[in-house]
C-alpha positions, 0 to 999 in steps of 0.5 A: 906511781904518783897517785900511790905516793900521795895516797900512801902519804895521806894514809900515813899522816891521817890519824885513826878515825880520819879520812882520805878521799880521792876525787877527779875532775876534767877541764878542757886541758887537764884531768885533775886528781885530788887526794884529800886527808884529815891529817895535821896538815903541812905548816905554811913555812914548809909548803915551798920545800915539800917537793924537794928531794929528801925533804922531811917536815919537822912533824914527820919524824915518827913516820917511815919514809925517805922524803922522796914520794912528793919529789917523785910525784912532781918529777913524774908529772912534770915529765908528762906536762903536768903539775902538782899543787898543795892546799893545807890550811893550818890544822885542817889536813891537806889536798894534793891536786895532780894536773895531768894534761889531757892531750896525748900523742898528738890527739885530744882526748874525748 
C-alpha cells in the first residue's frame, strides 16, 4: 500500500515525457526502497507538512486526491518499525525513500 501510494503520487505529478524510477538497496538493518520522479518537486516550505493527514500542497490543486497517501505511507511504515524521508531540490523532482526494518519475527533476514 505504501509503495503504491508513492508511485501513484509520482505518476500523478510527473509531466508527460518525465520518468518515475523505483530502486532498492539493503543495509544491515533496513531495506530502502526509493521512488524517484522528475516532477516539479515539493517546495522546502511544505516538506515538513506533506506527511500530515489531509495536507495538500499549493501546487497540487489540479490533481486528484485527499491528502492521505503520504500520511498513510508514513503510518504504515511507523507501525512496522520503519520510516520515510523525502529529498526534493527545487524544480528537480522528488525522491521518497522508504526504510523497512529487515528483522522480522525475532529473526534476522538473510
